[in-house]
C-alpha positions as CSV (number, residue, x, y, z in Angstrom):
1,M,-9.6,3.4,-3.1
2,C,-13.1,4.9,-2.8
3,G,-16.7,4.5,-1.9
4,I,-19.3,3.7,-4.6
5,A,-23.1,3.8,-4.5
6,G,-25.9,3.6,-7.0
7,F,-29.3,2.4,-8.0
8,V,-31.3,1.4,-11.0
9,E,-35.1,1.7,-11.3
10,F,-36.4,-0.8,-13.8
11,R,-39.9,0.5,-13.4
12,K,-40.4,4.3,-13.2
13,D,-40.2,5.6,-9.7
14,S,-40.2,2.1,-8.2
15,L,-37.6,3.1,-5.6
16,S,-37.2,6.9,-5.4
17,R,-40.7,8.1,-4.6
18,G,-39.1,11.4,-4.1
19,N,-35.8,13.1,-4.9
20,P,-33.3,10.6,-6.4
21,F,-30.5,13.2,-5.7
22,D,-31.3,13.1,-2.0
23,R,-31.3,9.3,-2.0
24,I,-27.9,8.9,-3.7
25,S,-26.4,11.7,-1.6
26,S,-27.5,10.0,1.6
27,M,-26.0,6.7,0.3
28,L,-22.7,8.4,-0.4
29,K,-22.7,9.9,3.1
30,T,-22.5,6.4,4.6
31,V,-19.1,5.9,2.8
32,E,-17.8,9.4,3.0
33,H,-14.9,8.1,5.1
34,R,-13.8,5.9,2.2
35,G,-13.3,8.8,-0.1
36,P,-13.1,12.3,1.5
37,D,-11.1,13.9,-1.3
38,D,-13.8,14.3,-3.9
39,M,-17.5,13.5,-4.7
40,G,-19.4,13.0,-7.9
41,I,-22.9,12.0,-9.0
42,C,-24.6,11.2,-12.3
43,L,-28.3,11.0,-12.7
44,Y,-29.9,9.4,-15.8
45,G,-33.6,9.7,-16.7
46,Y,-34.5,12.2,-14.0
47,S,-35.8,15.7,-14.8
48,M,-34.3,18.1,-12.2
49,D,-32.2,21.2,-12.1
50,I,-29.2,20.8,-9.8
51,S,-26.6,23.6,-10.0
52,K,-23.6,21.7,-8.6
53,D,-20.2,21.3,-10.4
54,N,-19.9,17.7,-9.2
55,V,-23.4,16.6,-10.4
56,R,-24.4,15.7,-13.9
57,V,-28.0,15.1,-15.0
58,Y,-29.1,13.5,-18.2
59,P,-33.0,13.7,-18.3
60,E,-33.2,12.4,-21.8
61,S,-32.1,8.9,-20.8
62,R,-34.7,6.2,-21.1
63,H,-33.4,4.5,-18.0
64,Q,-33.5,5.8,-14.4
65,I,-30.1,5.3,-13.0
66,A,-28.0,7.0,-10.2
67,L,-24.3,6.6,-9.9
68,G,-22.3,8.1,-7.0
69,H,-18.6,8.1,-6.1
70,N,-16.5,9.3,-3.1
71,R,-12.9,9.5,-4.1
72,L,-9.7,8.8,-2.1
73,S,-7.1,10.2,-4.4
74,I,-4.1,7.8,-4.7
75,I,-3.0,7.9,-8.4
76,D,-3.3,11.1,-10.4
77,L,-4.4,13.5,-7.7
78,S,-5.7,16.1,-10.1
79,Q,-9.3,16.7,-10.9
80,K,-8.8,14.7,-14.1
81,G,-9.3,11.6,-12.0
82,H,-12.8,12.6,-10.9
83,Q,-15.6,10.0,-11.0
84,P,-18.0,9.0,-12.4
85,M,-15.7,9.0,-15.4
86,R,-16.9,8.8,-19.0
87,N,-15.2,7.7,-22.2
88,R,-14.7,10.2,-25.0
89,N,-18.0,9.7,-26.7
90,G,-20.0,9.3,-23.5
91,S,-21.2,5.8,-24.3
92,I,-19.5,4.2,-21.2
93,E,-19.4,5.5,-17.6
94,I,-17.7,4.0,-14.6
95,I,-17.6,4.2,-10.8
96,F,-14.6,2.3,-9.5
97,N,-13.2,1.4,-6.1
98,G,-9.7,0.0,-5.9
99,E,-6.4,0.0,-7.8
100,I,-5.2,-1.6,-11.0
101,Y,-1.6,-2.4,-10.2
102,N,-0.6,-3.2,-13.8
103,Y,-2.3,-0.1,-15.2
104,I,1.1,1.2,-16.6
105,E,1.7,-2.0,-18.6
106,L,-2.0,-2.0,-19.8
107,K,-1.8,1.6,-20.8
108,Q,1.3,0.9,-22.9
109,K,-0.5,-1.9,-24.6
110,L,-3.4,0.4,-25.5
111,S,-1.4,3.5,-26.3
112,S,-1.0,2.7,-30.0
113,V,-4.8,2.7,-30.5
114,M,-6.1,5.1,-27.8
115,N,-5.3,8.5,-26.5
116,F,-5.2,9.0,-22.7
117,Y,-6.0,12.3,-21.1
118,T,-5.2,11.4,-17.4
119,D,-2.6,9.6,-15.5
120,S,-5.2,7.6,-13.5
121,D,-5.8,3.8,-13.5
122,T,-9.5,4.5,-13.8
123,E,-9.2,5.7,-17.4
124,V,-7.1,2.7,-18.2
125,L,-9.8,0.4,-16.8
126,L,-12.4,2.3,-18.8
127,A,-10.3,2.0,-22.0
128,M,-9.8,-1.8,-21.4
129,Y,-13.5,-2.3,-21.1
130,E,-14.1,-0.2,-24.3
131,K,-11.7,-2.4,-26.2
132,Y,-12.2,-5.9,-24.7
133,G,-15.5,-5.8,-22.8
134,S,-15.8,-8.1,-19.8
135,D,-12.9,-10.1,-21.1
136,M,-10.6,-7.4,-19.8
137,L,-11.3,-8.8,-16.3
138,N,-8.8,-11.7,-17.0
139,M,-6.1,-9.2,-17.9
140,I,-6.1,-7.1,-14.7
141,D,-3.8,-7.4,-11.7
142,G,-5.5,-5.5,-9.0
143,M,-8.2,-5.1,-6.4
144,F,-11.5,-3.6,-7.4
145,S,-15.2,-3.4,-7.4
146,F,-16.9,-1.3,-10.0
147,A,-20.1,-0.6,-11.9
148,I,-19.9,0.2,-15.6
149,L,-22.9,1.7,-17.4
150,D,-22.6,0.6,-21.0
151,K,-25.1,2.6,-23.1
152,R,-24.1,0.9,-26.3
153,D,-25.6,-2.4,-25.0
154,N,-28.1,-0.9,-22.5
155,K,-26.5,-2.8,-19.5
156,L,-24.9,-2.2,-16.2
157,L,-21.8,-4.4,-15.5
158,C,-20.8,-4.9,-11.9
159,A,-17.7,-6.9,-10.9
160,R,-15.4,-7.7,-8.0
161,D,-11.7,-8.6,-8.0
162,V,-10.7,-12.3,-8.1
163,M,-9.7,-12.5,-4.4
164,G,-12.6,-10.4,-3.1
165,I,-10.4,-7.7,-1.6
166,K,-12.7,-4.8,-2.4
167,P,-16.4,-5.1,-1.4
168,F,-19.6,-5.0,-3.5
169,Y,-22.9,-5.2,-1.7
170,Y,-26.4,-5.1,-3.3
171,H,-30.1,-5.6,-3.1
172,L,-31.8,-6.8,-6.3
173,R,-35.5,-7.0,-7.0
174,T,-37.6,-7.2,-10.2
175,D,-38.3,-3.5,-10.1
176,F,-35.0,-2.0,-8.8
177,F,-31.3,-2.6,-8.0
178,V,-29.4,-0.9,-5.2
179,F,-25.6,-1.3,-4.6
180,G,-22.7,0.1,-2.6
181,S,-19.4,-0.4,-0.9
182,E,-20.8,-1.3,2.5
183,P,-24.1,-2.9,3.7
184,S,-25.0,0.4,5.3
185,T,-24.9,2.1,1.8
186,V,-27.4,-0.4,0.5
187,L,-29.7,-0.1,3.6
188,K,-29.6,3.7,3.3
189,G,-30.7,3.3,-0.4
190,L,-33.6,1.1,0.8
191,N,-34.3,3.6,3.6
192,I,-34.2,0.9,6.3
193,T,-31.8,-0.2,9.1
194,G,-31.9,-3.9,8.2
195,S,-32.8,-7.1,10.1
196,V,-30.8,-10.0,11.5
197,N,-30.1,-12.8,9.1
198,K,-30.4,-15.5,11.8
199,A,-29.0,-18.3,9.5
200,K,-25.8,-16.3,8.9
201,I,-25.4,-15.1,12.5
202,S,-25.8,-18.7,13.7
203,E,-23.1,-19.8,11.3
204,F,-20.9,-17.1,12.6
205,L,-21.5,-18.0,16.3
206,L,-21.1,-21.7,15.8
207,T,-18.3,-21.9,13.3
208,A,-16.6,-18.4,13.3
209,V,-17.1,-18.6,9.5
210,S,-18.7,-15.7,7.5
211,D,-18.7,-14.3,4.0
212,H,-18.4,-17.7,2.5
213,D,-21.3,-17.1,0.0
214,E,-23.5,-14.2,-1.1
215,G,-25.2,-13.9,2.3
216,T,-24.4,-11.2,4.8
217,S,-25.4,-10.5,8.4
218,Y,-28.4,-8.6,7.0
219,N,-31.5,-10.3,5.5
220,E,-31.8,-7.4,3.0
221,V,-28.2,-7.3,1.7
222,K,-26.2,-9.7,-0.5
223,Q,-22.6,-9.5,-1.6
224,L,-21.0,-10.2,-5.0
225,R,-18.4,-12.9,-4.4
226,G,-14.8,-12.5,-5.4
227,G,-14.1,-13.3,-9.1
228,N,-17.7,-12.8,-10.0
229,L,-19.6,-10.4,-12.2
230,L,-23.2,-9.3,-12.3
231,E,-24.8,-8.0,-15.5
232,L,-28.1,-6.1,-15.6
233,D,-30.1,-5.8,-18.8
234,L,-31.6,-2.4,-18.6
235,E,-34.2,-3.0,-21.3
236,K,-35.5,-6.3,-19.9
237,G,-34.9,-5.6,-16.2
238,S,-33.2,-8.9,-15.9
239,S,-29.9,-10.0,-14.5
240,K,-27.3,-12.7,-14.7
241,S,-24.2,-13.5,-12.8
242,R,-21.2,-15.7,-13.3
243,K,-17.7,-16.5,-12.1
244,Y,-15.3,-14.9,-14.6
245,Y,-12.0,-16.3,-13.2
246,N,-10.8,-19.7,-12.0
247,F,-7.2,-20.3,-11.0
248,K,-5.2,-22.2,-13.6
249,L,-3.8,-25.3,-11.9
250,N,-1.0,-26.5,-14.1
251,P,2.4,-27.8,-12.8
252,I,5.3,-25.5,-13.1
253,E,8.7,-26.8,-14.2
254,S,11.6,-25.4,-12.2
255,N,14.8,-26.4,-10.5
256,D,14.4,-23.7,-7.9
257,Y,10.8,-22.7,-7.1
258,S,12.0,-20.3,-4.4
259,A,13.8,-18.2,-7.1
260,G,10.6,-18.0,-9.2
261,L,8.6,-17.1,-6.1
262,Y,11.0,-14.4,-5.1
263,D,10.6,-12.8,-8.6
264,M,6.9,-13.0,-8.4
265,M,6.8,-11.5,-4.9
266,K,9.1,-8.7,-5.8
267,Q,7.0,-7.9,-8.9
268,S,3.9,-7.7,-6.8
269,V,5.4,-5.5,-4.1
270,S,6.9,-3.2,-6.8
271,R,3.6,-2.8,-8.6
272,Q,1.8,-2.1,-5.3
273,L,4.3,0.6,-4.3
274,R,2.9,2.7,-7.2
275,A,1.2,5.7,-5.7
276,D,1.3,9.5,-5.8
277,V,0.9,9.6,-2.0
278,Q,2.9,8.3,1.0
279,V,3.1,4.5,1.3
280,G,3.8,2.5,4.5
281,T,3.5,-1.1,5.7
282,S,1.8,-2.9,8.6
283,L,4.6,-4.9,10.2
284,S,4.3,-7.9,12.5
285,G,7.3,-9.9,13.6
286,G,6.6,-12.7,11.1
287,I,7.5,-13.7,7.6
288,D,4.5,-12.3,5.5
289,S,4.8,-8.7,6.4
290,G,8.5,-9.0,6.9
291,T,8.9,-10.2,3.3
292,I,7.0,-7.2,2.0
293,V,9.1,-4.8,4.1
294,T,12.3,-6.4,3.0
295,L,11.4,-6.4,-0.7
296,A,10.2,-2.8,-0.5
297,G,13.6,-1.9,1.0
298,E,15.4,-3.6,-1.9
299,I,13.1,-1.8,-4.5
300,L,13.3,1.6,-2.9
301,G,17.1,1.4,-2.3
302,G,18.5,4.7,-0.9
303,T,15.0,6.2,-0.4
304,S,13.9,3.4,2.0
305,S,14.7,5.6,5.0
306,N,11.6,7.7,4.1
307,Y,9.4,4.7,4.3
308,S,7.5,3.9,7.6
309,T,6.6,0.5,9.1
310,L,4.0,0.4,11.9
311,T,3.7,-2.4,14.5
312,F,1.0,-2.9,17.1
313,S,2.6,-3.2,20.5
314,F,1.3,-4.0,23.9
315,P,4.4,-3.8,26.3
316,G,4.3,-6.5,28.9
317,F,2.1,-8.8,26.9
318,D,3.8,-12.2,26.4
319,N,3.2,-12.3,22.6
320,D,4.3,-8.7,21.9
321,E,6.2,-8.8,18.7
322,S,7.9,-5.4,18.7
323,E,11.4,-6.7,19.1
324,N,11.3,-8.9,15.9
325,A,9.4,-6.2,14.0
326,K,12.0,-3.6,14.7
327,I,14.8,-6.0,13.6
328,I,13.0,-6.4,10.3
329,A,12.5,-2.7,9.8
330,D,16.2,-1.9,10.7
331,N,17.4,-4.6,8.4
332,A,15.4,-3.0,5.5
333,G,16.6,0.5,6.5
334,M,13.2,1.8,7.3
335,R,11.5,3.9,10.0
336,W,9.8,1.8,12.7
337,L,6.7,3.2,14.6
338,P,5.2,1.2,17.4
339,V,1.5,1.6,17.9
340,I,0.6,1.4,21.6
341,P,-3.0,1.6,22.6
342,D,-4.2,3.8,25.4
343,T,-6.5,1.7,27.7
344,K,-8.1,5.0,28.8
345,T,-9.7,5.4,25.4
346,L,-10.4,1.7,24.8
347,K,-14.2,2.0,25.3
348,T,-14.6,4.9,22.8
349,D,-12.1,3.4,20.3
350,L,-13.8,0.0,20.3
351,E,-17.3,1.4,20.0
352,R,-16.2,3.5,17.0
353,M,-14.5,0.5,15.4
354,M,-17.6,-1.7,15.8
355,M,-19.7,0.9,14.0
356,R,-17.2,1.2,11.2
357,I,-17.0,-2.6,10.7
358,G,-20.8,-2.6,10.9
359,E,-21.1,-6.4,11.3
360,P,-20.0,-8.9,14.0
361,F,-16.4,-9.8,13.9
362,T,-14.5,-12.9,15.3
363,T,-11.7,-11.5,17.5
364,L,-10.4,-8.3,19.0
365,S,-7.2,-8.8,17.0
366,M,-9.0,-6.6,14.5
367,F,-8.7,-3.8,17.0
368,A,-4.9,-4.0,16.6
369,Q,-5.3,-3.5,12.9
370,Y,-7.7,-0.6,13.5
371,K,-5.2,1.2,15.7
372,V,-2.4,0.7,13.2
373,M,-4.5,2.3,10.5
374,E,-5.3,5.2,12.7
375,K,-1.6,5.7,13.4
376,A,-0.9,5.6,9.7
377,R,-3.4,8.3,9.0
378,E,-1.9,10.5,11.8
379,N,1.5,10.2,10.1
380,G,0.2,11.2,6.7
381,I,0.4,7.7,5.3
382,K,-2.4,7.1,2.8
383,V,-1.5,3.6,1.5
384,M,-0.6,0.7,3.7
385,L,0.8,-2.6,2.4
386,D,-0.3,-5.6,4.5
387,G,0.8,-9.2,4.8
388,Q,-2.7,-10.6,4.7
389,G,-3.1,-13.8,2.7
390,G,0.3,-15.2,3.1
391,D,-0.9,-18.1,5.3
392,E,-3.5,-19.1,2.8
393,V,-1.3,-18.7,-0.3
394,Y,1.9,-20.3,0.9
395,L,0.5,-22.8,3.4
396,G,1.3,-21.1,6.7
397,Y,-1.3,-22.5,9.1
398,P,0.3,-25.2,11.2
399,R,-2.6,-27.6,10.7
400,L,-1.8,-27.6,7.0
401,A,1.5,-29.4,7.6
402,Q,-0.5,-32.3,9.0
403,R,-2.7,-32.4,5.9
404,V,0.4,-32.5,3.7
405,M,1.6,-35.5,5.7
406,K,-1.7,-37.2,5.2
407,E,-1.6,-36.5,1.4
408,Y,1.8,-38.2,1.2
409,L,0.4,-41.2,3.1
410,F,-2.7,-41.5,0.9
411,K,-0.5,-41.4,-2.3
412,G,1.7,-44.1,-0.9
413,N,4.7,-41.8,-0.5
414,I,5.9,-43.5,2.7
415,P,9.4,-41.7,2.7
416,G,7.7,-38.3,2.3
417,F,5.2,-39.2,5.1
418,L,8.0,-40.2,7.5
419,K,10.1,-37.2,6.7
420,E,7.2,-34.8,7.4
421,W,6.3,-36.7,10.5
422,T,9.8,-36.2,11.9
423,G,10.0,-32.6,10.7
424,L,6.6,-31.8,12.1
425,K,7.8,-32.8,15.6
426,K,11.0,-30.9,15.2
427,N,10.1,-27.7,13.4
428,A,6.3,-27.1,13.4
429,T,5.1,-24.0,15.2
430,V,2.6,-26.0,17.3
431,S,2.5,-29.5,18.7
432,Y,1.2,-32.4,16.7
433,V,-1.8,-32.7,19.1
434,N,-2.7,-29.1,18.7
435,S,-2.4,-29.4,14.9
436,L,-4.7,-32.4,15.1
437,L,-7.2,-30.4,17.0
438,G,-7.0,-27.6,14.4
439,N,-8.0,-30.1,11.7
440,F,-10.8,-31.6,13.8
441,F,-13.1,-28.8,12.8
442,F,-12.9,-29.8,9.1
443,T,-12.8,-33.5,9.6
444,S,-15.7,-33.7,12.1
445,P,-17.8,-30.5,11.6
446,E,-20.9,-32.2,13.1
447,A,-19.0,-32.8,16.3
448,I,-17.8,-29.2,16.5
449,I,-21.3,-27.9,15.9
450,K,-22.6,-30.1,18.7
451,I,-19.8,-28.9,21.1
452,N,-20.3,-25.2,20.2
453,K,-24.1,-25.5,20.6
454,K,-23.5,-26.8,24.1
455,R,-21.0,-23.9,24.8
456,L,-23.4,-21.3,23.5
457,K,-26.6,-22.6,24.9
458,P,-26.4,-20.5,28.1
459,F,-25.7,-17.3,26.1
460,V,-27.8,-17.4,22.9
461,S,-31.5,-18.1,22.3
462,K,-32.5,-21.5,21.2
463,D,-34.3,-20.0,18.1
464,L,-31.0,-18.4,17.0
465,L,-28.9,-21.6,17.4
466,N,-31.6,-23.6,15.6
467,S,-31.4,-21.2,12.6
468,F,-28.2,-22.9,11.6
469,D,-28.4,-24.4,8.1
470,N,-27.2,-28.0,8.4
471,D,-26.5,-28.0,4.6
472,F,-23.6,-25.7,5.4
473,L,-21.9,-28.7,7.2
474,N,-21.5,-30.5,3.9
475,S,-19.3,-27.7,2.5
476,L,-17.1,-27.6,5.6
477,S,-15.5,-31.0,5.1
478,F,-12.2,-30.7,3.2
479,S,-11.4,-32.9,0.2
480,G,-8.0,-34.0,1.3
481,N,-6.4,-32.5,-1.8
482,I,-4.1,-29.8,-0.5
483,V,-4.7,-27.4,-3.4
484,E,-8.4,-27.7,-3.2
485,D,-8.2,-27.2,0.6
486,Q,-6.1,-24.1,0.0
487,L,-8.7,-22.7,-2.4
488,A,-11.4,-23.4,0.1
489,E,-9.6,-21.4,2.8
490,M,-8.9,-18.6,0.4
491,N,-12.3,-18.4,-1.1
492,K,-14.7,-19.4,1.7
493,Y,-13.6,-20.1,5.2
494,I,-10.8,-17.8,6.3
495,L,-9.7,-15.1,3.9
496,P,-13.0,-13.5,2.9
497,K,-13.9,-12.4,6.5
498,L,-10.3,-11.2,7.1
499,L,-10.3,-9.1,4.0
500,K,-13.6,-7.6,5.0
501,Y,-12.3,-6.6,8.4
502,A,-9.1,-5.1,6.8
503,D,-11.1,-3.1,4.3
504,R,-13.4,-1.6,6.9
505,N,-10.6,-0.9,9.4
506,S,-8.4,0.9,6.8
507,M,-11.2,2.8,5.2
508,A,-12.3,4.0,8.7
509,F,-9.3,6.3,8.4
510,S,-9.4,6.9,4.7
511,V,-6.3,4.6,4.2
512,E,-6.0,2.2,1.3
513,S,-4.9,-1.3,2.4
514,R,-3.0,-3.3,-0.3
515,V,-2.2,-7.0,0.0
516,P,0.8,-7.9,-2.2
517,H,0.7,-11.7,-1.4
518,L,-2.8,-11.8,-3.0
519,S,-1.9,-10.6,-6.5
520,V,-3.4,-13.0,-9.0
521,P,-0.1,-13.9,-10.8
522,L,1.7,-14.5,-7.5
523,T,-1.2,-16.6,-6.0
524,E,-1.4,-18.7,-9.1
525,Y,2.3,-19.4,-9.1
526,A,2.2,-20.4,-5.4
527,L,-0.7,-22.7,-5.9
528,N,1.1,-24.6,-8.6
529,M,4.3,-25.2,-6.7
530,P,5.0,-28.8,-5.8
531,L,4.0,-29.9,-2.3
532,N,7.6,-30.2,-1.0
533,W,8.2,-26.6,-1.8
534,K,5.2,-25.5,0.2
535,I,6.0,-27.6,3.3
536,R,9.2,-29.3,4.0
537,N,10.6,-30.9,7.1
538,G,7.7,-29.5,9.0
539,W,8.5,-25.9,7.9
540,T,5.4,-24.2,6.6
541,K,5.9,-21.6,3.8
542,Y,9.1,-23.4,2.9
543,A,9.6,-21.7,-0.5
544,V,9.1,-18.2,1.0
545,R,11.6,-19.0,3.8
546,K,14.1,-20.2,1.2
547,A,13.5,-17.2,-1.1
548,M,14.1,-14.7,1.7
549,S,17.0,-16.6,3.3
550,G,20.0,-14.2,3.4
551,R,17.7,-11.2,2.8
552,M,16.0,-11.3,6.2
553,P,17.7,-12.3,9.5
554,D,17.7,-16.1,10.1
555,N,16.1,-15.7,13.5
556,I,13.0,-14.3,11.7
557,I,13.1,-16.7,8.7
558,W,13.5,-19.9,10.7
559,N,11.5,-18.9,13.8
560,R,9.4,-21.8,14.9
561,K,6.9,-19.5,16.6
562,K,4.1,-18.3,14.4
563,L,3.6,-14.6,14.9
564,G,0.7,-12.3,14.0
565,F,-1.3,-9.4,15.3
566,D,-1.8,-11.2,18.7
567,I,-3.5,-9.2,21.4
568,P,-4.5,-9.4,25.1
569,Q,-8.1,-10.1,24.4
570,K,-9.0,-11.5,27.9
571,F,-7.5,-8.4,29.6
572,W,-9.4,-6.0,27.4
573,V,-12.8,-7.7,27.7
574,E,-12.4,-7.8,31.5
575,L,-11.4,-4.2,31.5
576,L,-14.6,-3.3,29.5
577,K,-17.0,-5.8,31.1
578,D,-19.1,-3.1,32.8
579,D,-19.4,-1.2,29.5
580,I,-20.2,-4.4,27.6
581,T,-23.0,-5.2,30.0
582,I,-24.5,-1.8,29.5
583,W,-24.2,-2.0,25.7
584,L,-25.9,-5.4,25.7
585,N,-28.7,-4.4,28.1
586,E,-29.9,-1.7,25.7
587,G,-32.9,-2.5,23.5
588,S,-34.6,-5.9,23.2
589,M,-31.3,-7.8,23.2
590,N,-32.6,-10.5,25.6
591,E,-34.6,-11.9,22.7
592,L,-31.4,-13.3,21.3
593,I,-28.7,-13.0,24.0
594,N,-28.8,-13.8,27.7
595,V,-26.9,-10.8,29.0
596,D,-26.7,-12.0,32.6
597,Q,-24.9,-15.1,31.5
598,V,-22.5,-13.1,29.4
599,T,-21.7,-10.9,32.3
600,K,-21.1,-13.9,34.6
601,A,-18.7,-15.5,32.0
602,M,-16.7,-12.3,31.8
603,E,-16.4,-12.2,35.6
604,S,-15.5,-15.9,36.0
605,G,-12.4,-16.1,33.8
606,D,-13.9,-16.8,30.4
607,A,-13.5,-13.3,29.1
608,G,-10.9,-14.4,26.6
609,K,-12.8,-17.3,25.1
610,P,-13.3,-16.8,21.3
611,F,-17.0,-18.0,21.3
612,L,-17.9,-15.5,24.0
613,W,-16.5,-12.6,22.0
614,R,-18.6,-13.7,19.0
615,V,-21.7,-13.4,21.2
616,I,-20.6,-10.0,22.5
617,S,-19.8,-8.8,19.0
618,T,-23.2,-9.9,17.7
619,G,-25.0,-8.1,20.5
620,C,-23.0,-4.9,20.1
621,W,-23.6,-4.9,16.3
622,I,-27.4,-5.2,16.8
623,R,-27.4,-2.4,19.3
624,L,-25.0,0.0,17.6
625,M,-26.4,-0.4,14.1
626,N,-30.0,-0.5,15.2
627,V,-30.6,-3.9,13.5
628,K,-34.1,-5.3,13.8
629,I,-34.3,-8.8,15.5
630,G,-37.7,-10.0,14.3
């Protein structure tokens, strides 16, 4: 897990206009927290004398290219894992952020034709590209973003993992290309602070959706979508992008899908426990993270007592999940560490978190994740397994049970419809009415936009609300096919923003966050399970519950209440209302946000409303990151 940065000048000195070493160094500074263990730079096509061990200069190159890397050492902690890394003859060079979980299996596959000089997964990735080119992307089980300079074909290949777990941001023009692990990296390469992308911010405010396409909160920064690659022809100065992976949707024949799912989940956890540093797990009181902890306990056996699980806890809060989390940890034979925030440092902590995320975010539940990662780092834990993605992969959101019921009805499966109708009333985690409201957004997006515009009108400028792209509404309506709906939530509406927040929160403390439920083989298996193994008798995640039955306590497995990193948002916002008002009153914020109305709402009992936090978060982002409004 690392921070990458780079730029290409298609026309001589089109970007640098000065010292390219200073530019790439300043870009790396923005992601120093992502990789504090080592730093490396390569400069191609620049004539300069730099006497630094971690800087290589190749003035003879016909192309002007800078590649930079900040390393967080996880696998092969020696200097052999230093990046940028070259192949033996120097024809290929890579900067890589992430982990290749099946690198051992891939290395064994290549060992008969290649010699390896390190124990790192980076060298395996480099060797895979040398042998298979971009086709190797379909053979990898991992999370990654990388840039490969291929001097054989005079091209730069950039790619992002299938699920979009690891970030890749860029700015592309006809004369230059700038990229990095965070928007701030790209903006530093452009030597600007960036400006508000009003269309994207209006989408965020009105729908709570972000990161569904290449756009970002900044006009000047784009992102490479998950499962996509971008290839730059260094000779022509041209580029082309394409999606390199689509999930294979083929029915699986099995008498017991829970057994197959158990094997796939255990393989994923086993691979993601691979590290040369201490590993732990973020643990809620629910099934997703509980499954990871339980399987890790089985895999580690007698050494599980050395493994730590961390749970965000707010004693006295109705939805505090500490009790169930401790039950899961004890059952797996692991250490359990509660993470209890100190309200005295809430202002400072939240301000630091907002700067690390660097974009608006939907809910203060992200603060719980932030504090868990901080605690992990304090305890020497460098890798954290996280339950993110389970709801999307296994059909965990309560509203999805209702869609399954509708699918049975549309297919004429009346017994299936009636069975789920009864089960939904008996076992669903929320009432039928609330589930119906949860689906209303996707069945009537125009109505939701209209309602939210009315809600936001007192707080947000008319210009910003009118920047909403109505074409976006067409993509919000779900198809009715449950697998397509799953993919939409995984690729567009829910998971991308959550993965972004998780990446920024973990990297804020130089901690690598891994998500076992989102391994490609496991996700593909789960997508192809029959409907009645996804939801049955109103139980969401039925196959997971069945697979873990007898391995986790029944009161966890068959708990009707859906748990997660729930937090006392209303209490926190009310506690910080004076500070929030001061934050929002700085600068020219009133061009976009009516600060007086926000203050009144916080004082009148609306402090916990999700739409109000989105307004507050947007204003704080503009102020803290010095984003231009015009």
